[in-house]
C-alpha angles and dihedrals in degrees: 000000000000090000091054092046092052090044089049093048090049096050090051088051090053090049090054091045091055086061098034112032122223090248090059094048092047090053091052092048095053093046096045121107108280115266125257120255100258093177089059092046093051100036115137115278116192088205098056148012110245119226134216105200117206131219097214128165102172144345135204091248097049104024112211113013106167137348099227099186091178112041091174091058093049092047085051091055089050094048095047090049089057104266108163094211141001123233117204123194110222100173105116108198107057103007095043090223133136144189086251088066091052091049090050092051093045090054092049104049141047097213126089118283126215124211102216110194139115096278117190105148141060088238091062090049091050095046089051090055092044089053093051103262118157095190135034126202116233115187111206092201089061097046137061118224086255092059100038098053100057087043092054091044089054091048090053091044088057089051091244131127128241124217103211112205125208137179104191143012095276092056091046088058090045091052095048090045089055090052104259112177096180111042126188128200110201112203087201118088105225092210101048099017092226121144127234104190091183097056097091092055092052098049103034093085091066092062113092125223110272094045111096112230119217123192113211131194129005091066112136108126140029087252088060090052091046089053090053089044091054089050093053107271116156094184138019125209111214128183119145097041091053099047093046098042139034102304098193094052092045098048092053090046092049095050093054097045118119144139 
């Protein structure tokens, strides 16, 4: 499934590139307002867990989750409640997102914004920057070392931050070797969609001080956040719980969760 999602996202990017050439997108990326410092925004805080709150309409595992007719309004709610960053799904086939969603969110909030998609090309990184993204998701399982290193270098050259997502010990090592500064551990297997709630705790010890650790998936309650915090998480990325519940109440509860 991950390979299909990545291939579909790449195909959609090629279709956009046919209409808006790389040189035009690169020009827009380089002339865009400089990105916010996402690493500073997500830096470890001993007093609280930081939250990346996600604008998420659907997923392959759940289908439709929430309509979200106004992503900017939802993102504003997230930011006002204390979210340290906003994640915006831009994959259109299975997650029903778009770059227009990202642009709307960027215009509405003053916290860093993550483009969450199946990024595999320089074009996708550049169009993320052109749309106002401060962060870009890079999924280690979808990329070879020869692919991830130049993408990560491009992200850094654009003064953006990469959230480098991993799913096992080997991928954590690959991400660190490539130079990841913001490392995500996703409890959801992107091929089977099964959850491994203990994964973060097993691999977090491999991540050195100075690299921000993000726990992704299986975050529904403050107790879930407390478990991740106890295992070493600096940040949690939350989607479904927020779009199906009271986001303001949940974000505040998540930030205060600890053991």
